[in-house]
Structures are given as C-alpha cells and as structure tokens.
C-alpha positions as CSV (number, residue, x, y, z in Angstrom):
1,X,-69.7,-98.4,179.7
2,X,-67.1,-97.6,177.0
3,X,-69.7,-97.8,174.3
4,X,-71.3,-94.5,175.4
5,X,-69.7,-91.0,175.2
6,X,-70.0,-90.6,178.9
7,X,-68.2,-93.8,179.6
8,X,-65.4,-93.1,177.2
9,X,-65.0,-89.5,178.5
10,X,-64.7,-90.8,182.1
11,X,-62.3,-93.5,181.1
12,X,-60.0,-91.2,179.1
13,X,-60.0,-88.4,181.7
14,X,-59.4,-91.0,184.5
15,X,-56.5,-92.6,182.7
16,X,-55.0,-89.1,182.0
17,X,-55.3,-88.2,185.6
18,X,-53.6,-91.5,186.8
19,X,-50.8,-91.1,184.2
20,X,-50.3,-87.5,185.2
21,X,-49.9,-88.4,188.9
22,X,-47.5,-91.2,188.1
23,X,-45.3,-89.0,185.8
24,X,-45.4,-86.2,188.5
25,X,-44.3,-88.7,191.2
26,X,-41.6,-90.1,189.0
27,X,-40.1,-86.7,188.4
28,X,-40.7,-85.2,191.8
29,X,-39.6,-88.2,194.0
30,X,-35.9,-88.0,193.5
31,X,-35.9,-84.2,193.8
32,X,-37.9,-84.4,197.0
33,X,-35.8,-87.1,198.5
34,X,-32.6,-85.2,197.8
35,X,-33.9,-81.9,199.1
36,X,-35.4,-83.3,202.4
37,X,-32.4,-85.6,203.1
38,X,-30.0,-82.8,202.4
39,X,-31.6,-80.6,205.0
40,X,-31.5,-83.5,207.5
41,X,-27.8,-84.2,206.8
42,X,-26.9,-80.5,207.1
43,X,-28.6,-80.3,210.5
44,X,-26.9,-83.5,211.7
45,X,-23.5,-82.2,210.6
46,X,-24.0,-78.9,212.6
47,X,-24.9,-81.0,215.7
48,X,-21.9,-83.2,215.2
49,X,-19.6,-80.2,215.1
50,X,-21.0,-78.8,218.4
51,X,-20.8,-82.2,220.0
52,X,-17.2,-82.7,219.0
53,X,-16.2,-79.3,220.4
54,X,-18.0,-80.1,223.7
55,X,-16.3,-83.4,223.9
56,X,-12.9,-81.8,223.2
57,X,-13.6,-79.3,226.0
58,X,-14.1,-82.1,228.5
59,X,-17.9,-82.2,228.7
60,X,-18.9,-85.6,229.9
61,X,-20.7,-88.0,227.5
62,X,-24.0,-88.0,229.3
63,X,-24.3,-84.2,229.1
64,X,-23.6,-84.3,225.4
65,X,-26.1,-87.1,224.8
66,X,-28.8,-85.3,226.8
67,X,-28.4,-82.2,224.7
68,X,-29.1,-84.1,221.5
69,X,-32.6,-84.5,220.0
70,X,-34.4,-87.7,220.7
71,X,-34.2,-88.9,217.1
72,X,-30.4,-88.5,217.0
73,X,-28.1,-91.2,218.3
74,X,-24.5,-90.9,219.4
75,X,-21.5,-93.2,219.5
76,X,-18.5,-92.0,221.5
77,X,-15.0,-93.2,220.4
78,X,-12.3,-93.2,223.0
79,X,-8.8,-94.2,222.0
80,X,-10.1,-95.7,218.8
81,X,-12.8,-97.8,220.5
82,X,-16.5,-97.0,220.1
83,X,-18.8,-97.3,223.2
84,X,-21.5,-99.0,221.1
85,X,-21.0,-101.8,218.6
86,X,-22.5,-101.8,215.2
87,X,-20.7,-98.9,213.5
88,X,-18.7,-99.9,210.4
89,X,-15.1,-100.3,211.2
90,X,-14.1,-98.0,208.4
91,X,-16.1,-95.1,210.0
92,X,-14.4,-95.8,213.4
93,X,-10.9,-95.8,211.8
94,X,-11.5,-92.6,209.9
95,X,-12.7,-90.7,213.0
96,X,-10.0,-92.2,215.2
97,X,-7.5,-91.0,212.6
98,X,-8.7,-87.5,213.0
99,X,-10.8,-87.2,209.8
100,X,-14.4,-86.2,209.5
101,X,-17.0,-88.7,208.1
102,X,-20.3,-87.9,206.4
103,X,-22.1,-90.9,204.8
104,X,-25.0,-93.3,205.0
105,X,-24.4,-96.4,207.1
106,X,-26.3,-99.4,208.3
107,X,-26.7,-99.3,212.1
108,X,-28.9,-101.7,214.1
109,X,-30.3,-102.9,210.8
110,X,-31.4,-99.4,209.6
111,X,-30.0,-97.1,207.0
112,X,-29.0,-93.9,208.7
113,X,-26.9,-90.8,208.1
114,X,-23.6,-90.8,210.0
115,X,-21.7,-87.6,210.8
116,X,-18.4,-88.4,212.5
117,X,-16.0,-85.7,214.0
118,X,-12.6,-86.2,215.8
119,X,-12.5,-84.6,219.3
120,X,-9.8,-84.0,221.8
121,X,-6.7,-86.3,221.9
122,X,-6.0,-88.4,218.8
123,X,-8.1,-91.5,218.7
124,X,-11.1,-89.7,220.3
125,X,-14.3,-88.6,218.4
126,X,-18.0,-88.7,218.2
127,X,-20.4,-90.1,215.5
128,X,-24.0,-88.8,215.4
129,X,-26.6,-91.0,213.7
130,X,-29.9,-89.7,212.3
131,X,-32.6,-91.5,210.4
132,X,-33.3,-90.4,206.8
133,X,-36.5,-88.3,207.1
134,X,-38.1,-89.4,203.9
135,X,-37.7,-92.7,202.1
136,X,-38.8,-93.7,198.6
137,X,-41.0,-96.4,200.2
138,X,-42.9,-93.9,202.3
139,X,-43.4,-91.6,199.4
140,X,-44.7,-94.4,197.2
141,X,-47.0,-95.5,200.1
142,X,-48.6,-92.0,200.1
143,X,-48.8,-92.0,196.3
144,X,-52.0,-94.1,196.5
145,X,-53.8,-91.2,198.0
146,X,-52.8,-88.9,195.2
147,X,-53.8,-91.6,192.7
148,X,-57.2,-91.9,194.2
149,X,-57.7,-88.2,194.3
150,X,-56.6,-87.9,190.6
151,X,-58.8,-90.7,189.5
152,X,-61.8,-89.2,191.3
153,X,-61.1,-85.8,189.7
154,X,-60.8,-87.4,186.3
155,X,-64.1,-89.2,186.7
156,X,-65.8,-86.0,187.7
157,X,-64.2,-84.1,184.9
158,X,-65.2,-86.8,182.4
159,X,-68.8,-86.8,183.6
160,X,-69.0,-83.1,183.2
161,X,-67.4,-83.1,179.8
162,X,-69.6,-86.0,178.6
163,X,-72.7,-84.1,179.9
164,X,-71.6,-81.0,178.1
165,X,-71.0,-82.8,174.8
166,X,-73.7,-85.4,175.1
167,X,-76.7,-83.0,175.6
168,X,-76.5,-81.3,172.2
169,X,-75.8,-84.6,170.5
170,X,-78.8,-86.2,172.1
171,X,-80.9,-83.2,170.9
172,X,-79.5,-83.7,167.4
173,X,-80.3,-87.4,167.5
174,X,-83.9,-86.6,168.6
175,X,-84.2,-84.0,165.8
176,X,-82.9,-86.6,163.3
177,X,-85.6,-89.0,164.4
178,X,-88.3,-86.4,164.0
179,X,-87.0,-85.5,160.6
180,X,-87.1,-89.2,159.6
181,X,-90.7,-89.3,160.9
182,X,-91.7,-86.5,158.5
183,X,-91.4,-83.4,160.6
184,X,-89.7,-80.8,158.5
185,X,-90.1,-77.9,160.9
186,X,-87.3,-79.2,163.2
187,X,-84.6,-76.7,163.8
188,X,-81.7,-76.8,166.3
189,X,-79.9,-74.0,168.1
190,X,-76.2,-74.6,167.2
191,X,-74.1,-74.9,170.4
192,X,-70.4,-75.0,171.1
193,X,-68.0,-76.7,170.5
194,X,-67.6,-76.0,166.8
195,X,-68.0,-79.7,165.8
196,X,-71.3,-80.1,167.6
197,X,-72.5,-76.8,166.1
198,X,-71.6,-78.1,162.7
199,X,-73.8,-81.2,163.3
200,X,-76.7,-79.0,164.3
201,X,-76.3,-76.7,161.3
202,X,-76.1,-79.7,159.0
203,X,-79.3,-81.1,160.4
204,X,-81.0,-77.7,159.9
205,X,-79.8,-77.6,156.3
206,X,-81.0,-81.1,155.8
207,X,-84.5,-80.3,157.1
208,X,-84.6,-77.2,154.9
209,X,-83.5,-79.1,151.8
210,X,-86.0,-81.9,152.5
211,X,-88.8,-79.4,152.9
212,X,-87.9,-77.6,149.7
213,X,-87.6,-80.9,147.8
214,X,-90.9,-82.2,149.0
215,X,-92.5,-78.9,148.1
216,X,-91.2,-79.2,144.6
217,X,-92.4,-82.8,144.4
218,X,-95.9,-81.8,145.5
219,X,-95.9,-79.0,142.9
220,X,-94.7,-81.5,140.3
221,X,-97.3,-84.1,141.2
222,X,-100.0,-81.4,141.0
223,X,-98.9,-80.4,137.5
224,X,-98.6,-84.0,136.4
225,X,-102.0,-84.8,137.8
226,X,-103.4,-81.9,135.8
227,X,-101.6,-83.0,132.6
228,X,-103.0,-86.5,133.1
229,X,-106.5,-85.4,133.9
230,X,-106.9,-83.1,130.8
231,X,-106.5,-85.8,128.1
232,X,-108.3,-88.4,130.2
233,X,-111.3,-86.1,130.6
234,X,-111.3,-85.5,126.8
235,X,-111.1,-89.2,126.1
236,X,-113.7,-90.1,128.6
237,X,-116.1,-87.5,127.2
238,X,-115.8,-88.8,123.6
239,X,-116.0,-92.4,124.8
240,X,-119.2,-91.7,126.7
241,X,-120.6,-89.9,123.7
242,X,-119.7,-92.8,121.4
243,X,-121.2,-95.3,123.9
244,X,-124.4,-93.4,124.2
245,X,-124.7,-93.0,120.5
246,X,-124.7,-89.2,120.7
247,X,-122.0,-88.9,118.0
248,X,-123.1,-89.9,114.5
249,X,-121.2,-91.9,112.0
250,X,-119.7,-88.8,110.3
251,X,-118.4,-87.3,113.6
252,X,-117.1,-90.7,114.9
253,X,-114.0,-90.4,112.8
254,X,-113.1,-87.0,114.2
255,X,-113.8,-88.3,117.7
256,X,-111.5,-91.2,117.1
257,X,-108.8,-88.9,115.9
258,X,-109.1,-86.8,119.0
259,X,-109.0,-89.8,121.3
260,X,-105.9,-91.1,119.4
261,X,-104.2,-87.7,119.7
262,X,-104.9,-87.5,123.4
263,X,-103.8,-91.1,124.0
264,X,-100.5,-90.3,122.2
265,X,-100.1,-87.3,124.4
266,X,-100.6,-89.6,127.5
267,X,-98.2,-92.1,126.0
268,X,-95.5,-89.4,125.6
269,X,-96.1,-88.2,129.2
270,X,-95.8,-91.7,130.6
271,X,-92.6,-92.3,128.5
272,X,-91.1,-89.1,129.9
273,X,-91.9,-90.1,133.4
274,X,-90.4,-93.5,132.9
275,X,-87.3,-92.0,131.3
276,X,-86.8,-89.7,134.2
277,X,-87.2,-92.5,136.7
278,X,-84.7,-94.6,134.8
279,X,-82.2,-91.8,134.5
280,X,-82.4,-91.2,138.3
281,X,-81.9,-95.0,138.9
282,X,-78.7,-94.9,136.6
283,X,-79.8,-97.9,134.5
284,X,-80.6,-95.9,131.4
285,X,-79.2,-97.7,128.3
286,X,-76.9,-95.9,125.9
287,X,-75.6,-97.1,122.5
288,X,-72.5,-94.9,121.7
289,X,-71.4,-94.9,118.1
290,X,-69.9,-92.3,115.7
291,X,-72.7,-89.8,114.9
292,X,-73.0,-87.0,112.3
293,X,-74.9,-84.2,114.1
294,X,-75.6,-82.5,110.7
295,X,-77.4,-85.7,109.6
296,X,-79.5,-85.8,112.8
297,X,-80.4,-82.1,112.4
298,X,-81.4,-82.6,108.8
299,X,-83.5,-85.7,109.5
300,X,-85.3,-83.8,112.4
301,X,-86.0,-80.9,110.1
302,X,-87.5,-83.2,107.5
303,X,-89.8,-84.8,110.1
304,X,-90.9,-81.6,111.7
305,X,-91.3,-79.4,108.6
306,X,-95.0,-80.5,107.9
307,X,-96.0,-79.7,111.5
308,X,-94.3,-76.4,111.4
309,X,-95.7,-75.5,108.0
310,X,-99.2,-76.4,109.2
311,X,-99.1,-73.7,111.8
312,X,-97.2,-71.1,109.7
313,X,-93.8,-71.5,111.4
314,X,-90.6,-71.2,109.4
315,X,-88.3,-74.1,110.2
316,X,-84.6,-73.6,109.2
317,X,-81.4,-75.6,109.5
318,X,-78.0,-74.0,109.9
319,X,-74.9,-76.2,109.6
320,X,-71.4,-76.2,108.2
321,X,-70.7,-77.7,104.7
322,X,-69.0,-80.7,106.2
323,X,-70.2,-83.4,108.6
324,X,-69.8,-82.8,112.3
325,X,-69.0,-86.2,113.8
326,X,-68.9,-87.2,117.5
327,X,-69.3,-90.4,119.5
328,X,-72.7,-90.4,121.2
329,X,-76.1,-92.1,121.2
330,X,-77.9,-90.9,118.1
331,X,-81.3,-92.1,119.4
332,X,-80.9,-90.1,122.7
333,X,-79.6,-87.0,120.8
334,X,-82.7,-87.1,118.5
335,X,-84.9,-87.6,121.6
336,X,-83.5,-84.4,123.1
337,X,-83.8,-82.5,119.8
338,X,-87.4,-83.6,119.4
339,X,-88.2,-82.5,122.9
340,X,-86.7,-79.1,122.3
341,X,-88.6,-78.7,119.0
342,X,-91.8,-79.7,120.7
343,X,-91.3,-77.0,123.4
344,X,-90.5,-74.4,120.8
345,X,-93.4,-75.2,118.5
346,X,-95.8,-74.9,121.4
347,X,-95.1,-71.2,122.0
348,X,-93.8,-69.8,118.7
349,X,-96.4,-67.6,117.0
350,X,-97.4,-67.9,113.3
351,X,-94.7,-66.4,111.0
352,X,-91.9,-66.7,113.6
353,X,-88.9,-68.9,112.9
354,X,-87.5,-72.1,114.6
355,X,-83.8,-72.7,113.8
356,X,-81.8,-75.9,114.2
357,X,-78.1,-75.1,114.2
358,X,-75.1,-77.3,114.3
359,X,-71.5,-76.0,114.9
360,X,-68.1,-77.2,115.9
361,X,-66.1,-80.3,114.8
362,X,-63.2,-81.1,112.6
363,X,-64.8,-83.4,110.0
364,X,-65.3,-87.0,109.3
365,X,-61.7,-88.2,109.7
366,X,-61.4,-87.2,113.3
367,X,-63.8,-86.7,116.2
368,X,-65.2,-83.3,117.1
369,X,-64.3,-81.1,120.0
370,X,-67.0,-79.0,121.5
371,X,-69.8,-79.8,119.1
372,X,-73.0,-77.7,119.6
373,X,-76.5,-78.5,118.6
374,X,-78.9,-75.5,119.1
375,X,-82.6,-74.9,118.9
376,X,-83.5,-71.2,118.6
377,X,-87.0,-69.7,118.1
378,X,-88.8,-66.4,117.7
379,X,-91.3,-67.0,120.5
380,X,-91.7,-65.2,123.8
381,X,-88.4,-66.5,125.2
382,X,-87.3,-66.5,128.8
383,X,-86.6,-63.8,131.3
384,X,-83.3,-63.9,133.2
385,X,-85.2,-65.3,136.2
386,X,-86.6,-68.1,134.0
387,X,-83.1,-69.1,132.9
388,X,-82.1,-69.9,136.5
389,X,-84.9,-72.5,136.8
390,X,-85.5,-73.6,133.2
391,X,-84.4,-77.2,133.8
392,X,-86.2,-77.7,137.1
393,X,-89.2,-80.1,136.8
394,X,-92.4,-78.2,136.7
395,X,-90.8,-74.8,137.4
396,X,-91.8,-73.1,134.2
397,X,-95.2,-74.9,134.2
398,X,-96.0,-73.3,137.5
399,X,-94.8,-69.9,136.4
400,X,-96.7,-69.8,133.0
401,X,-99.7,-72.0,133.4
402,X,-102.7,-69.9,132.3
403,X,-100.4,-67.3,130.8
404,X,-99.3,-69.2,127.6
405,X,-99.2,-72.7,126.3
406,X,-97.1,-74.9,128.5
407,X,-96.3,-78.6,128.7
408,X,-96.1,-80.9,131.6
409,X,-92.8,-79.4,132.9
410,X,-90.9,-82.6,132.2
411,X,-89.4,-81.9,128.8
412,X,-86.5,-79.6,129.7
413,X,-85.8,-81.6,132.9
414,X,-85.6,-84.8,130.8
415,X,-83.4,-83.1,128.2
416,X,-80.9,-82.0,130.9
417,X,-80.7,-85.5,132.4
418,X,-80.3,-87.1,129.0
419,X,-77.5,-84.7,127.9
420,X,-75.7,-85.2,131.3
421,X,-75.8,-89.0,130.7
422,X,-74.3,-88.4,127.3
423,X,-71.4,-86.5,129.0
424,X,-72.4,-83.1,127.8
425,X,-74.4,-80.1,129.1
426,X,-77.4,-78.1,128.0
427,X,-77.7,-74.3,128.4
428,X,-80.7,-72.0,128.2
429,X,-80.3,-68.4,126.9
430,X,-81.7,-65.7,124.7
431,X,-81.8,-66.3,120.9
432,X,-81.0,-63.6,118.3
433,X,-84.4,-64.4,116.7
434,X,-86.0,-62.9,119.8
435,X,-87.0,-66.0,121.7
436,X,-85.3,-68.8,123.6
437,X,-82.0,-70.5,122.8
438,X,-81.3,-74.1,123.9
439,X,-77.7,-75.2,123.3
440,X,-76.6,-78.8,123.7
441,X,-72.8,-79.1,124.0
442,X,-71.4,-82.6,123.5
443,X,-67.8,-83.7,124.3
444,X,-65.6,-86.1,122.3
C-alpha cells in the first residue's frame, strides 16, 4: 500500500491526525480536569457552609442530609466523634478543633473531595464528600473515540489528496508512454499544484523538442539521400555505358576520371558522416601537440592554390611575421580548414578572393592566448538569418538548394563539432571581402 501515492498520502494524513489528537489530549487533559474539578469543589464548599450553619442552628441531621444532592455524602461530627467510620483522623481532628478542611481524601476506597466545616459547640462539625466529576482514566477512555474519528478523517483526507495529485500524474505517465511509442502530438493541460504543472509543461516541451529533432533528422536524411543518389547515378550511368561498349577507348579515360571523382565525393561524404557519428559518441581520437597555426595555413594555401587558380579564384594568406603556437591536434585543425575552404570555393565566383588569416599568439617561446584562424571569401555570403542556423546540419542546404551550389549540409556541422572537441569555438559572420567569414578561435 505504501508503494503508491494514495497509500502514502493516507498513511501520512492518518498518522498526522492521530498525533494531533494525542497532542491535543495531552495538553487539554490537565486543564480540563482542573477546571471541572474546581467547579465541583466550589459547589461542594458552598453546600458545606450551608449545612454547617443549619447544624449550628439546631437542625437535625436527617433534615440536613435529605437536603443534600444524592451524589453528596455527609459525615456528622459530635464532640469530636464522627457518625461514620472511614474519614482520615486528621480531617476529624481539624474540624473538631474548629478549622475548615478542603482536600481530597480516600473514603470507602474511593478518592473524593472533602469539605469540612465546624458547627455549633466546639468539637461539632460536618464533612461533605463528593466524587471527582472527571478523572484522567475516564478522559483517556473516551480518547479512543477521538482517535478513531481523527484516523477516519485522515484516511478520507489522504484519499482525496492522493486522488487530486494522482490524476494529473497518471495522465502524465500515460502521455510519456505515448511519446515513447512515437506519438509527438501529445500535449497536457498543466494543472495545479505547481510541481505537477511543471511536470506537464516539461513533457509538453519534450514532445515539441522531439518533434522538431525528428523533423530535422528527416530533412537531413532527405538531403543526404540526394547527395548519395547524385554521384551514384553518375557512376551507374558511366558503368553501364562502359559495360555496354557505348563508350569508346578515347572516352573511357574521361569516364574513368568522372567515376573516380564521384567515388571520391562519396568517400568524403561517408567520412563526414562517420566523423559526425564518432563525435556524438565521444570516442573521437585527438593527438594534442604544440602547433604553429601559421604553418598550417601556409601548407593549406599551397595545397589549395592549384584548385583555386583553375577556377580563377585568388587565394591569399594573412599572418603575422612570427609563428602562432598553440597546443591542439594539427590534423583536426587542417580537417576543419579544408572543409571551410571547400565550402568557400564552391560558391566564390571567378575573380573573387579567398583569404586564410591567422592572428593572435605570443610567439614560439610561450603558448598563444586566443589564437584565431579565419577563412574569408568574396562570395554571396550569409544573411543575418543564415548566421543563426549556419552550423545546423542541412539547414543551409535546405535553404539554398536549387538557388546556388551547396554541399551535403554536413561540412559546417562537422567543423563546429570538431572545434568544440578541440576546446574552441567557431563563429560565422560577414567578411570585409563581401562574402562569408568563418572564424575558428582556439584556447591555450
């Protein structure tokens, strides 16, 4: 029972009710006893005063006794001798000596109030005996009724509380099961209290985020499928032509070169996909050593200059006169730089520049602080809206496919992940050359 919310709520409220009744009884019992017994003693004292005056006036004993209530007993003392045995001797002596007595006594085996008054000649008096109207035992005996009522009230309150809290939680659990089953349209109406409403709101946010993530994944798979299908179609066409003997000996070399280029394009795409998968799995290897970023930029420019010159693009390198040294993985930095150059060369028109720029650092003797490696171009660049989604997989591909040359949509996403694993960050912006600016900032 205590494993459910209902059972725990009933148990807690029941215990609280029982403890409350016990604490109330412990506090109220002495006060109640004193108040009730004080009233009883005052009434008995008034009757004792009246009876003593009557006795002193010569009224006979039977008349005095008949005038008393049935629950009040009387002991007459004549010449220091009581007419009933059982009174404590001290009480008899006090009354016979002419002094009043007001105390509890044991008479006939019962605890009673005794109010004694002298009356008439010395040695005469009367003692009235009354039972205590309320005892601690009688109050405790009646306490079980209060305990039962409190426990019942606690159980009912706990059941109502558990029902109030449990209903929205059960709805949230059902919604979570529907979400896990693939239903992304599930939405809950947040209900009080605040904690339950927070759970409902969190589930709604989760369903929205999952729907958005799956939408991006579908778009990404669509773009990747297109990127895979295009080179495969080209390769298949040339392969069928070669198999059917349609292509002659002179054209076979060109067909082979085309198939090789498309296969290399597929290889790069597959490598990018594998790199992204490994980055997300956090098992991507890094070899961190001291690296001169100026050397990496110069080597990249040497490798890319022929490709740029072939399409009429001016490739330039800007760097300080001294080395810019940091500790990082040179292979991964070059991989990021090559990806950024590939993206830039794809869209830069003939005659426009591509700039590789290195800045920051303190020299060879000590590591750099805030080293920056930039790739700027004179292409169409990005809008401000593009900058917000530049590193999301497939975002720019979906935005510009059919408008200008675009890649698979993996390059910038892979660059961002690689730079993050290197402990740096990459930023997209507007270049002074009129196109896009990609800045890789590396820490110590």
